[in-house]
C-alpha positions in Angstrom: 0.0 -17.0 31.8 -2.0 -14.6 34.0 -0.1 -11.4 34.8 3.1 -10.1 33.2 6.7 -10.6 33.7 8.5 -7.6 35.2 11.7 -6.9 33.3 14.4 -4.6 35.0 17.2 -3.6 32.7 20.7 -3.5 34.8 23.1 -2.5 32.1 23.8 -2.0 28.6 26.8 -2.9 26.8 25.7 -1.1 23.3 27.2 -4.0 21.2 25.3 -6.7 19.5 25.9 -10.3 21.3 26.6 -13.6 19.5 23.6 -16.2 19.7 26.2 -18.9 19.7 28.7 -18.3 22.3 26.9 -15.5 24.8 26.9 -16.9 28.4 25.8 -15.6 31.7 26.8 -16.9 34.9 25.2 -15.4 37.8 26.7 -15.8 41.5 23.9 -15.3 43.8 24.1 -12.2 45.6 27.4 -11.2 44.2 28.1 -10.6 40.8 27.1 -11.5 37.3 29.8 -12.7 34.8 28.9 -12.7 31.2 30.6 -13.0 27.8 28.8 -11.7 24.5 31.2 -13.7 22.1 33.8 -11.1 22.0 37.1 -11.0 23.6 35.8 -9.2 26.9 34.2 -10.6 30.2 32.0 -8.2 32.1 31.6 -8.3 35.6 28.4 -6.8 37.0 27.9 -6.2 40.8 24.4 -7.1 41.7 24.5 -5.0 44.9 25.7 -1.8 43.3 23.7 -2.2 40.2 26.8 -1.2 37.9 29.7 -2.7 36.0 32.8 -3.0 38.1 35.3 -4.7 35.9 36.1 -5.7 32.2 38.4 -8.7 31.6 40.3 -8.3 28.2 41.4 -11.6 27.1 43.8 -12.3 24.3 41.2 -13.9 21.9 37.3 -14.1 21.7 35.9 -15.7 24.7 34.3 -19.4 24.0 33.3 -20.4 27.6 33.9 -19.4 31.2 33.6 -21.2 34.5 34.1 -20.1 38.3 35.7 -22.3 40.8 33.6 -23.3 44.0 35.4 -20.9 46.5 34.5 -18.1 44.1 38.0 -17.0 43.8 39.1 -18.2 40.5 37.9 -17.8 37.0 38.5 -19.9 34.1 38.4 -18.3 30.7 38.5 -20.3 27.6 40.0 -18.6 24.3 41.2 -20.0 21.1 45.1 -20.0 22.6 44.0 -21.9 25.9 42.4 -21.4 29.0 43.3 -18.6 31.3 43.0 -18.6 35.1 42.1 -15.0 36.7 42.0 -14.4 40.7 39.1 -12.0 40.8 39.3 -10.8 44.2 42.9 -9.8 43.6 41.7 -7.7 40.5 38.6 -6.2 41.5 38.5 -2.9 43.6 37.3 -3.3 47.1 38.3 0.0 48.6 35.6 2.2 50.3 36.5 5.0 48.2 36.2 3.2 45.0 32.9 1.6 46.1 31.5 5.0 47.0 32.5 6.7 43.8 29.5 6.2 41.7 30.9 8.2 38.8 34.0 5.9 38.5 34.2 3.7 35.4 34.7 0.2 35.1 38.3 -1.1 35.4 39.6 -2.7 32.4 42.0 -5.5 33.3 44.2 -7.0 30.5 44.8 -10.8 30.8 48.4 -11.6 29.9 50.0 -14.7 28.8 51.4 -15.4 32.2 48.0 -16.3 33.4 47.9 -19.1 30.9 46.8 -22.1 32.9 46.2 -24.7 30.0 47.8 -24.2 26.6 45.5 -26.1 24.3 44.1 -24.5 21.2 40.4 -24.6 20.2 38.9 -25.0 23.6 34.9 -24.6 23.3 33.9 -25.5 26.8 35.5 -26.0 30.3 34.1 -27.6 33.4 35.6 -27.9 36.9 34.9 -31.3 38.6 36.4 -31.3 41.9 40.2 -30.8 41.6 40.1 -31.4 37.9 39.6 -29.2 35.1 37.8 -30.8 32.1 38.3 -29.2 28.5 36.3 -29.8 25.2 38.1 -28.9 22.2 37.8 -29.6 18.2 41.0 -30.7 16.6 41.5 -32.7 13.5 37.9 -33.9 13.0 38.0 -35.0 16.6 36.4 -33.9 19.9 38.9 -33.9 22.5 38.0 -34.4 26.3 41.1 -33.5 28.3 41.1 -33.8 32.2 43.8 -31.5 34.1 44.7 -31.5 37.6 44.2 -28.5 39.3 47.2 -27.3 41.4 47.0 -26.6 45.0 46.5 -23.0 46.0 49.7 -20.9 46.2 51.4 -22.8 43.3 52.2 -20.9 40.0 49.6 -21.4 37.2 52.3 -22.0 34.6 53.1 -25.7 34.1 51.3 -26.6 37.4 48.2 -28.4 35.5 48.9 -31.7 34.9 47.3 -33.7 32.3 45.6 -36.7 34.0 43.7 -38.3 30.7 42.5 -37.5 27.3 39.6 -38.9 25.4 38.4 -38.5 21.8 35.0 -38.7 19.9 34.9 -38.4 16.2 33.2 -35.1 14.8 30.0 -36.0 12.9 28.5 -33.3 10.7 25.8 -35.1 8.9 22.0 -35.0 10.1 22.1 -31.4 10.7 18.6 -30.1 9.4 19.7 -26.7 7.9 18.0 -25.5 4.7 20.3 -22.3 4.1 23.9 -21.4 4.7 22.8 -19.0 7.4 21.0 -21.7 9.3 23.9 -23.8 9.2 26.2 -21.0 10.7 23.5 -20.5 13.4 23.6 -24.1 14.3 27.3 -24.2 14.8 27.1 -23.8 18.6 29.3 -24.3 21.6 29.1 -27.7 22.9 27.1 -28.4 26.3 29.5 -29.8 29.1 27.9 -30.6 32.4 28.6 -33.1 35.2 25.9 -35.3 36.8 26.0 -36.8 40.3 23.9 -39.6 41.9 21.6 -38.0 44.6 23.0 -40.2 47.4 26.5 -38.9 46.7 27.7 -35.9 48.9 28.0 -32.5 47.0 31.3 -32.3 45.0 32.3 -29.3 47.5 31.2 -27.9 50.9 30.5 -24.4 49.4 27.9 -25.2 47.0 25.0 -27.7 47.7 23.6 -29.3 44.6 19.9 -28.5 43.6 17.8 -30.0 40.7 19.5 -27.1 38.5 22.7 -26.2 39.9 25.2 -23.6 39.1 28.6 -24.1 37.4 27.2 -27.0 35.3 26.8 -29.7 38.1 23.3 -31.6 38.5 22.1 -34.6 40.4 19.8 -37.3 39.5 17.8 -39.9 41.5 20.1 -43.0 42.1 17.7 -45.6 40.2 17.6 -43.6 37.0 21.3 -42.8 37.5 22.3 -46.5 37.6 20.0 -47.3 34.8 21.5 -44.6 32.4 25.1 -44.9 33.3 25.6 -48.4 34.6 25.9 -50.3 38.0 29.5 -50.0 38.4 29.3 -46.0 38.1 26.5 -46.2 40.8 28.4 -48.4 43.0 31.6 -46.2 43.3 29.4 -43.0 43.0 31.3 -41.9 40.1 30.6 -38.4 38.5 29.4 -38.4 34.9 30.6 -36.3 32.3 27.7 -35.7 30.1 28.5 -33.8 26.7 25.9 -32.4 24.2 27.6 -32.0 21.0 26.4 -29.9 18.0 25.6 -32.9 16.0 22.8 -33.9 18.5 24.9 -36.7 20.3 24.5 -36.9 23.9 27.8 -38.6 25.1 29.2 -39.6 28.6 31.9 -41.3 30.4 32.4 -41.9 34.3 35.4 -40.3 35.9 36.2 -42.9 38.5 36.1 -46.0 36.5 39.3 -47.6 35.1 39.3 -47.9 31.2 37.6 -44.8 30.4 35.7 -44.6 27.2 33.1 -42.2 25.8 29.6 -43.6 25.0 26.7 -42.4 23.2 23.4 -42.1 25.5 21.0 -40.8 22.8 21.1 -38.4 19.7 18.8 -35.6 19.1 19.9 -35.1 15.5 20.2 -31.4 16.2 22.5 -29.3 17.9 22.2 -29.7 21.8 21.3 -26.5 23.7 20.3 -27.5 27.1 20.9 -30.5 29.5 19.5 -30.4 32.9 17.4 -32.2 35.6 13.7 -31.6 36.8 11.5 -33.0 39.4 8.2 -34.8 38.0 6.8 -35.8 41.6 6.2 -34.0 44.7 7.5 -34.3 47.1 11.1 -34.3 45.8 12.3 -37.6 47.5 15.7 -39.0 46.3 16.7 -36.2 44.0 15.3 -34.9 40.4 13.6 -37.8 38.8 14.0 -36.6 35.1 17.1 -35.8 32.8 16.0 -33.3 30.1 17.9 -32.5 27.0 16.7 -29.8 24.4 17.8 -29.2 20.9 18.1 -26.2 18.8 15.3 -26.9 16.4 12.9 -27.4 19.3 13.2 -31.4 19.9 12.9 -32.3 23.7 13.8 -35.5 25.3 12.7 -36.6 28.9 14.4 -39.4 30.3 12.6 -41.0 33.5 12.4 -44.3 35.4 9.6 -46.6 34.4 8.3 -50.2 34.6 9.7 -52.6 32.2 7.8 -55.0 30.0 6.9 -58.3 31.8 9.6 -60.3 29.9 12.1 -57.7 30.8 11.1 -57.2 34.3 12.3 -54.7 36.8 12.4 -50.9 36.2 14.0 -49.5 33.0 14.9 -46.1 31.7 12.2 -44.5 29.5 12.9 -42.0 26.7 9.9 -39.8 25.7 10.5 -37.4 22.9 8.5 -34.3 21.9 8.8 -31.2 20.1 8.3 -27.4 21.3 8.2 -24.4 19.0 11.6 -23.6 17.9 14.2 -22.5 17.3 15.6 -22.8 20.7 18.4 -20.3 21.4 19.0 -20.8 25.0 17.3 -22.2 28.1 17.3 -23.1 31.7 15.2 -25.6 34.0 13.8 -24.8 37.2 12.5 -28.1 39.0 9.3 -29.1 36.9 9.5 -26.1 34.4 11.8 -25.4 31.6 12.3 -21.9 30.2 13.6 -21.4 26.7 13.9 -18.6 24.3 13.2 -18.7 20.5 15.0 -15.4 19.9 11.6 -13.6 19.4 10.0 -14.8 22.8 10.6 -16.2 26.0 8.4 -19.2 26.9 7.6 -21.3 30.1 6.8 -24.9 29.7 5.6 -27.3 32.5 7.3 -30.4 31.9 4.9 -33.6 31.9 5.0 -35.4 35.3 4.4 -38.8 36.1 6.3 -42.0 35.7 8.0 -43.0 32.4 5.5 -45.6 31.2 3.3 -42.7 29.8 5.7 -43.1 26.9 3.8 -46.4 25.6 4.6 -49.9 25.3 8.2 -49.2 24.4 9.3 -47.6 27.6 11.4 -50.7 28.4 13.7 -49.6 25.2 16.6 -47.1 25.0 14.2 -44.9 22.5 10.8 -44.9 22.4 9.0 -44.2 19.3 5.5 -45.6 20.0 2.6 -43.6 18.8 0.2 -44.7 21.3 -2.3 -42.5 23.3 0.2 -41.9 26.1 2.9 -40.7 23.9 0.8 -38.5 21.9 -0.5 -36.9 25.4 3.1 -36.4 26.5 4.0 -35.0 23.0 0.7 -32.5 23.1 1.8 -31.5 26.8 5.1 -30.3 25.4 3.5 -28.2 23.1 1.5 -26.3 25.5 4.1 -23.3 26.0 3.1 -20.0 27.8 4.5 -16.9 26.5 6.3 -14.5 29.1 6.2 -11.6 26.6 9.9 -10.9 26.9 11.7 -11.0 23.4 15.1 -11.4 21.9 16.6 -13.0 24.9 19.9 -14.9 23.8 21.5 -16.2 27.2 20.0 -17.4 30.4 21.6 -17.9 33.8 20.3 -20.5 36.4 16.9 -19.4 37.6 16.7 -18.1 41.4 13.9 -17.3 43.7 13.5 -14.1 45.8 12.2 -13.8 49.0 8.5 -13.6 47.8 9.0 -16.9 46.3 8.7 -15.6 42.7 11.2 -17.1 40.0 13.9 -14.7 38.8 15.8 -15.0 35.7 18.7 -13.2 34.5 19.3 -12.7 30.8 21.1 -11.3 28.1 19.4 -9.7 25.0 20.5 -9.5 21.5 21.4 -6.0 21.8 23.4 -6.4 24.7 21.1 -5.5 27.6 21.6 -7.4 31.0 17.9 -7.8 32.3 16.4 -9.2 35.5 13.0 -11.1 34.5 10.6 -11.5 37.4 7.8 -14.2 36.8 4.4 -13.5 38.4 4.0 -15.2 41.6 0.8 -16.9 40.8 1.7 -20.4 42.1 1.3 -23.5 40.1 -1.9 -22.2 38.4 -0.1 -19.4 36.2 1.6 -21.9 33.8 -0.7 -24.7 33.6 -0.8 -26.0 29.9 -3.9 -26.3 28.1 -4.8 -29.3 26.6 -6.3 -29.4 23.0 -10.1 -29.6 22.6 -10.1 -33.2 21.2 -8.1 -34.6 24.5 -10.6 -32.9 26.8 -13.1 -35.8 26.6 -10.5 -38.4 27.1 -9.0 -36.5 29.9 -12.1 -36.3 31.8 -13.1 -40.0 31.5 -9.6 -40.8 32.7 -10.3 -38.4 35.7 -13.7 -40.1 36.4 -12.2 -43.4 36.2 -9.4 -42.5 38.5 -12.1 -40.9 40.9 -13.9 -44.2 40.8 -10.7 -46.3 41.8 -9.9 -43.8 44.4 -13.4 -44.0 45.9 -13.3 -47.9 45.8 -9.9 -47.9 47.7 -11.2 -45.4 50.0 -14.1 -47.7 50.8 -11.9 -50.6 51.3 -9.6 -48.6 53.6 -12.5 -47.2 55.6 -13.9 -50.8 56.1 -10.5 -52.0 57.2 -9.9 -49.2 59.6 -13.5 -49.8 61.1 -12.5 -53.5 61.3 -9.2 -52.4 63.0 -10.9 -50.1 65.4 -13.4 -52.6 66.7 -10.6 -55.2 67.2 -8.6 -52.5 68.9 -11.4 -51.7 71.5 -12.1 -55.6 72.0 -8.2 -55.9 72.7 -8.4 -53.0 75.0 -11.4 -54.3 76.7 -9.6 -57.8 77.0 -6.4 -55.9 78.5 -8.6 -54.0 81.2 -10.0 -57.3 82.2 -6.5 -59.0 82.4 -4.9 -56.2 84.4 -7.9 -56.0 86.7 -7.7 -59.8 87.6 -3.9 -59.8 87.7 -3.9 -56.7 90.1 -6.2 -58.5 92.4 -4.0 -61.6 92.3 -0.8 -59.8 92.6 -2.0 -57.8 95.6 -1.5 -60.7 98.0 -4.9 -60.1 99.7 -7.7 -63.0 99.4 -10.7 -61.0 99.0 -14.2 -62.5 99.8 -16.2 -63.8 96.9 -18.7 -60.9 97.0 -15.9 -58.3 96.6 -14.2 -60.0 93.5 -14.7 -58.2 90.2 -15.1 -61.6 88.5 -15.8 -64.8 91.0 -17.3 -68.1 90.5 -19.0 -70.5 93.0 -20.1 -74.0 92.9 -23.2 -76.0 94.1 -23.5 -80.0 94.2 -26.4 -82.1 93.4 -27.1 -85.7 93.0 -29.4 -86.9 90.5 -30.6 -90.2 89.1 -30.7 -91.2 85.7 -31.5 -94.8 84.2 -31.3 -96.1 87.9 -27.7 -94.7 88.4 -26.9 -92.0 90.7 -24.3 -89.3 89.9 -23.0 -86.1 91.4 -23.4 -83.2 89.3 -21.8 -79.8 89.8 -23.2 -76.3 89.0 -20.7 -73.5 88.6 -21.8 -70.0 88.6 -19.7 -67.3 87.0 -20.4 -63.8 88.3 -19.2 -60.6 86.5 -19.2 -57.9 88.9 -16.5 -55.9 86.9 -17.4 -52.7 84.6 -16.5 -54.7 81.7 -18.3 -57.1 79.5 -17.2 -60.4 78.4 -17.7 -60.8 74.7 -17.0 -62.9 71.8 -13.9 -64.9 72.3 -14.0 -65.6 75.8 -14.8 -68.9 77.2 -15.2 -70.3 80.9 -12.8 -73.2 81.8 -13.1 -75.7 84.8 -10.3 -78.2 85.3 -11.0 -80.9 88.0 -7.8 -82.6 89.8 -8.8 -85.3 92.1 -6.7 -85.0 95.2 -7.1 -88.8 96.3 -7.5 -91.8 94.2 -9.6 -94.8 94.8 -8.0 -98.2 95.5 -10.8 -100.1 93.6 -10.2 -98.2 90.3 -6.8 -99.8 90.2 -5.3 -96.8 88.2 -5.0 -93.1 88.8 -7.4 -90.8 87.5 -6.0 -87.8 85.5 -7.5 -84.3 85.6 -10.4 -83.3 83.3 -11.0 -80.0 81.6 -14.6 -78.6 80.8 -14.5 -75.6 78.6 -17.8 -73.4 78.1 -17.7 -70.7 75.3 -20.2 -67.8 75.5 -21.1 -64.8 73.4 -22.0 -62.2 76.0 -21.8 -61.7 79.7 -22.6 -58.1 80.7 -21.6 -56.2 84.0 -23.9 -57.7 86.7 -25.0 -61.0 84.9 -24.3 -64.5 86.0 -23.6 -67.5 83.8 -24.5 -71.2 85.1 -22.9 -74.5 83.6 -23.3 -78.0 84.7 -21.0 -80.8 84.6 -20.5 -84.2 85.9 -18.3 -84.6 88.8 -18.4 -88.1 90.1 -20.4 -91.4 90.0 -22.0 -93.4 92.8 -19.3 -95.5 94.6 -16.6 -92.9 93.6 -14.4 -92.2 96.5 -11.9 -89.7 94.7 -12.7 -86.6 97.3 -11.7 -84.1 97.9 -11.5 -82.8 94.2 -10.0 -79.4 93.4 -11.9 -77.2 90.8 -9.6 -74.6 89.0 -11.6 -72.2 87.3 -10.2 -69.6 84.7 -11.2 -67.4 81.9 -9.6 -68.0 78.5 -9.6 -65.6 75.7 -8.5 -66.8 72.2 -6.5 -64.3 70.1 -7.1 -66.7 67.0 -11.0 -65.9 67.3 -10.2 -62.0 66.9 -7.2 -61.6 65.0 -6.4 -64.9 63.1 -3.6 -67.3 63.2 -1.1 -64.9 61.5 -1.9 -61.7 63.5 -1.8 -63.8 66.7 1.7 -65.4 65.9 3.0 -62.0 65.2 1.5 -60.6 68.5 3.0 -63.4 70.4 6.4 -62.9 68.6 6.5 -59.2 69.5 7.4 -59.3 73.2 8.0 -61.9 75.9 7.4 -59.6 78.8 3.5 -59.0 77.7 3.5 -62.9 76.8 4.6 -64.1 80.2 2.5 -61.6 82.2 -1.0 -62.2 80.5 -0.1 -66.1 80.4 -0.1 -66.4 76.5 0.1 -69.9 75.7 -0.8 -71.2 72.1 -2.3 -67.6 71.1 -4.9 -67.8 74.3 -4.9 -65.6 77.7 -5.4 -67.3 80.5 -6.6 -65.6 83.6 -7.3 -67.6 86.9 -10.4 -66.8 89.1 -11.0 -69.0 92.0 -9.9 -72.5 93.1 -12.6 -74.5 94.7 -12.6 -77.6 96.7 -15.5 -80.4 96.5 -15.0 -82.4 99.7 -17.0 -85.3 101.4 -19.6 -82.8 103.1 -20.5 -81.7 99.6 -20.8 -85.3 98.2 -23.2 -86.4 101.1 -26.7 -87.8 100.3 -28.5 -86.7 103.4 -31.3 -88.9 104.3 -34.4 -86.6 105.2 -36.3 -87.4 108.4 -39.6 -89.0 108.3 -42.8 -87.7 109.9 -42.3 -89.8 112.8 -39.1 -88.6 113.4 -40.3 -84.9 113.5 -43.0 -85.7 116.0 -40.7 -87.6 118.3 -39.0 -84.6 119.5 -39.9 -85.4 123.2 -38.1 -88.7 123.1 -34.5 -88.6 124.3 -32.0 -88.5 121.8 -30.6 -92.0 122.7 -34.0 -93.6 121.9 -33.7 -92.1 118.3 -30.3 -93.3 117.9 -31.1 -96.7 119.2 -34.1 -96.8 116.7 -31.9 -95.9 113.8 -29.1 -98.1 114.7 -31.7 -101.1 114.7 -32.9 -100.1 111.3 -29.3 -100.0 110.2 -28.5 -103.5 111.5 -31.7 -104.9 109.9 -31.1 -103.5 106.6 -27.5 -104.5 106.5 -28.5 -107.8 107.5 -30.5 -108.7 104.5 -29.6 -111.6 102.0 -26.9 -114.0 102.1 -23.7 -113.2 103.8 -24.9 -109.9 105.1 -25.2 -110.9 108.6 -21.7 -110.3 109.4 -21.6 -106.7 108.0 -23.9 -105.6 110.6 -21.4 -106.3 113.0 -18.7 -104.6 111.4 -16.5 -102.2 113.4 -17.8 -98.5 113.5 -15.3 -95.9 113.1 -15.6 -92.4 114.3 -13.8 -89.0 114.6 -14.6 -85.8 116.6 -13.9 -82.2 116.3 -14.4 -79.7 119.2 -15.5 -76.0 118.7 -15.9 -73.4 121.4 -19.3 -72.2 122.0 -18.0 -68.6 122.1 -16.6 -69.1 118.6 -19.7 -70.3 117.1 -21.8 -67.7 118.8 -19.6 -64.9 117.2 -19.4 -66.3 113.7 -22.6 -68.1 113.1 -25.8 -66.0 112.4 -28.8 -68.0 114.1 -31.9 -68.3 112.3 -34.7 -66.1 113.5 -37.5 -67.7 115.1 -40.1 -69.5 112.7 -43.8 -68.9 112.9 -45.7 -72.2 112.0 -49.4 -71.7 110.7 -50.4 -74.6 112.9 -48.9 -73.5 116.1 -47.2 -71.0 118.2 -43.6 -69.7 117.7 -40.8 -72.2 117.8 -37.7 -71.3 119.7 -34.4 -70.6 117.7 -32.2 -73.4 117.0 -29.5 -74.4 119.3 -25.8 -74.0 118.6 -25.6 -77.8 117.7 -28.3 -77.8 115.1 -26.8 -74.4 113.7 -23.4 -76.0 113.2 -24.7 -78.9 111.6 -26.8 -76.9 109.3 -24.1 -74.5 108.5 -21.8 -77.7 107.9 -24.2 -79.1 105.2 -25.2 -76.0 103.6 -21.7 -74.4 102.6 -21.0 -75.2 99.0 -17.6 -74.9 97.2 -16.6 -71.0 96.8 -19.4 -70.0 99.3 -22.2 -71.3 97.1 -25.3 -72.3 99.1 -26.3 -76.0 98.5 -29.8 -75.4 99.2 -32.1 -76.7 101.8 -30.0 -79.7 103.0 -30.0 -78.2 106.4 -33.9 -79.2 106.6 -32.9 -83.0 106.6 -32.3 -82.3 110.2 -35.1 -83.4 112.5 -36.5 -80.7 114.5 -34.9 -80.7 117.9 -32.5 -83.2 117.0 -28.8 -82.8 116.3 -28.1 -86.1 114.4 -27.9 -86.3 110.7 -27.9 -89.6 108.8 -26.5 -89.6 105.2 -25.0 -91.8 102.8 -21.4 -91.2 101.7 -20.3 -91.3 98.1 -19.1 -94.8 98.5 -22.5 -96.0 99.6 -21.6 -96.5 103.4 -23.9 -95.0 105.9 -22.8 -91.9 107.8 -23.7 -90.4 110.8 -23.1 -86.9 112.0 -23.8 -85.9 115.6 -23.3 -82.5 117.3 -23.5 -82.2 121.0 -22.6 -79.7 123.8 -19.7 -80.6 126.2 -17.7 -78.8 128.8 -14.1 -78.9 128.3 -11.5 -78.8 131.1 -13.9 -79.6 134.0 -10.9 -81.4 136.2 -8.5 -78.5 135.7 -10.4 -75.5 135.8 -10.8 -73.3 139.0 -14.5 -73.4 140.2 -14.5 -69.6 140.1 -14.2 -69.7 136.5 -16.1 -72.9 135.3 -15.3 -75.0 132.3 -15.2 -73.9 128.8 -18.5 -74.6 126.9 -17.8 -76.3 123.4 -19.8 -78.2 120.7 -18.4 -81.6 119.8 -19.2 -82.9 116.3 -18.6 -86.6 116.0 -18.6 -88.4 112.5 -19.3 -92.3 112.5 -19.3 -94.7 110.0 -18.1 -98.2 109.3 -15.9 -97.1 106.4 -12.6 -95.7 107.3 -12.5 -93.7 104.0 -15.7 -92.0 104.9 -14.6 -91.1 108.6 -11.5 -89.6 107.5 -12.8 -87.7 104.5 -15.7 -86.0 106.6 -13.3 -85.3 109.4 -11.0 -83.6 107.1 -13.7 -81.6 105.6 -15.0 -80.7 108.9 -11.9 -79.4 110.0 -11.6 -77.4 106.6 -14.8 -75.6 107.2 -14.3 -74.7 110.8 -11.1 -73.0 109.7 -13.1 -70.5 107.9 -14.7 -69.6 111.3 -11.4 -68.7 112.6 -10.9 -66.2 109.9 -14.2 -64.5 110.6 -13.5 -64.0 114.6 -10.3 -62.2 115.9 -8.2 -63.6 118.5 -9.0 -63.0 122.1 -6.7 -62.8 124.9 -9.0 -64.0 127.5 -9.9 -67.2 125.6 -6.2 -67.9 125.2 -5.5 -67.5 129.0 -8.2 -69.8 129.8 -7.0 -72.4 127.3 -3.8 -72.8 129.5 -5.8 -74.2 132.2 -7.8 -76.8 130.2 -5.5 -79.8 130.6 -3.0 -79.0 127.8 -0.5 -80.5 129.7 -2.1 -84.0 129.8 -3.2 -83.6 126.2 0.5 -83.0 125.0 1.9 -86.0 127.2 -0.6 -88.2 125.5 0.2 -86.9 122.0 3.9 -87.6 122.9 3.1 -91.2 123.8 1.4 -91.5 120.4 4.4 -90.4 118.6 6.6 -93.0 120.3 4.0 -95.7 119.0 4.1 -94.2 115.6 7.9 -94.3 115.5 8.0 -98.0 116.6 5.6 -98.6 113.7 8.2 -97.5 111.2 10.5 -100.5 112.3 10.9 -102.4 109.1 9.9 -106.2 108.8 13.5 -107.5 109.2 13.3 -106.6 112.8 10.3 -109.1 113.3 7.4 -106.7 112.8 4.7 -108.2 110.2 3.0 -105.7 107.8 -0.5 -106.4 109.4 0.7 -105.6 113.0 2.3 -102.1 111.8 -1.1 -101.5 110.0 -3.2 -102.0 113.1 -1.0 -100.2 115.3 -1.3 -96.9 113.0 -5.1 -97.5 112.8 -5.0 -97.5 116.6 -3.0 -94.5 116.9 -5.3 -92.6 114.3 -8.4 -93.3 116.3 -7.1 -92.0 119.8 -5.9 -88.7 118.0 -9.5 -88.5 116.4 -11.4 -89.5 119.4 -9.4 -86.9 121.9 -9.2 -83.7 119.7 -7.9 -80.5 120.5 -10.4 -77.6 121.1 -10.8 -75.0 118.5 -11.5 -71.7 119.9 
């Protein structure tokens, strides 16, 4: 050990001490009690550095113990155990303390202080409210437990005997070559109490440590249960552990019924020391090792280890070794053993680690395996370090000073009371050195351990990187989710251009294998600052709002899912899907667009399931269903205007701009009649009844909301005047796609200078859209103000479904114009003069007709007549529309 120990002699008693019965009890910060084998007990004051009292007993002192409150001292003599009240005997007056020249007081212990009249008492121990004595009588060791009286009662006849146990004396097995050695081996038995570390301390005044005063020690619960049984561990019974001069370690629990003494182990030599130590850091759960040292140097370490596969579970492993003996006295301080051979004081670092180092037999009660691990532990026990202090025969429990150095209080063979301060060199000062033969094996073991640690560290690093990447991805998913949820919860309907993630749609007719079909192209635009990475998919669900009677059955919704890898900020994604076939009249159709993120693709099924079970609030807010996050984007509507197939005008139509509009309409009507009259049975279809509906929009609203096109410059001629409101309105109606998407150059199908559009509906019937300027309220408006200019859009077709669908589509799109233009009070005042009274009276008359049509057939009204009446009312409502301003 580097450095030297500092030895300070506190007192000299001038008499030789006995190595068998000498004992030192150090009460921290107060007094040192010691007996040297004579009939005297010396009380030394640490603060005053002098001997303060000498207790003279009736006979030689075998053992002594102090109560928990430091008031009573129990002294064991041949005639019994005496109880001494120290505070009442020691001088505490200021004059006596100030007088340095005053001699120590000699106090005679009379027979009236006899507590237990038992002969041959060798050891005593206080356990709670009981006094335990160990004596030898008639070739038996007797363990007797007495009840300590309550404070204030007289000592005499107040100690009630509670129980008494016996153990036979065994003298064989002691290795002594000479008669002197045999006399030297006749030592006082070691008597301690072991507590489980989860048991509260036996008294509030003294807390148990790894090496406690007054013979009380604690042990971790697992090893406590393995050594002393499950019953003792359950009731947290203190265990009395006794080390006899024949080498046996005997024990019995105090709180279990049917007490009997059992043998734990045998050192085959007198037991000098029993204590506990810490083999792992930090000290969690209490000391993990029970240490026993014999007089000839045998050391037994009892620790918890893993059992054999056939045994299973944990077992108590016993590791035996030898130190350089003989061992006169010793003590344990956490992971270090201090012991004296009489000629030198040595320090030994106890082998750490689990008990499986004891070899294959670690599941047995005693392990004598000679494998490599056992030899390594045995070699470590031989690596003691000399402290260069000689002739120490008694040691008190070690303490630590304010600097952290270990201090030992010992008694030398010449009767000197000494304080030994070890060099404060940390853990490096007392490391045992391995023999040279084991250095190579130790290096190989360390390299193998380093390789295992590096491999585990690499695996942990890759796992941490994977977890970090998953966390970053989940953080981005949460950011996108809360961005869309905040936009949804705000209640404001933002324009498509201002939404962080939006979608729009465009419809186009295509022809494949002589079959026409309507296709939908959805455009997903990412205007947010976050990218959409792996795990996201774009979902479009199609809900028909009406059903075709020819189909016979209702159509269910269809869902189209489009996974994608990366969609960075500012990028768009285009997907196409079939919407309807020719002849399908299931319009309008609602498109529900959403973003779906699959947690299984990122976390796996097990992690995703645990995440779903972690919290219902997050699950409900994010819309988690089947380990998927569903975020709604937009709801689009594909109506009849989107599904129209506009007939492009021919060159003759474009050159006939000077002819009246009526002539063009007559020509188109003639062509339509001729076409419909072809074939057998088609002559009647030319004369089918035409249905119509109209919508009137004020010119003021159209001028304020529609952006008219700039004048066009033709390469073959001069500038062409900007289109009128009628053409602009038709162009706008045909060019607006679902969600604000532009359908393309469908507005170019309008003939130049003409406000008539011919098209074909999805059901195959011909459709005509006409826009013309009209004056509303000419009869009721004063001449000074004049009538209100408006544009009337009329829908005509031989198909009632086409007229109704187109009328609904025109009204729905005109409603968007009302959201662009704020209300004007002036226009509202003028509406009151536009004949609203007559319009309302006409509407009331139509209401009465509708109520009459609801009369059941039992009153003589047939179903065909009711249908004709309802159809007539519908046509009157559509042909006389209200003005949209």
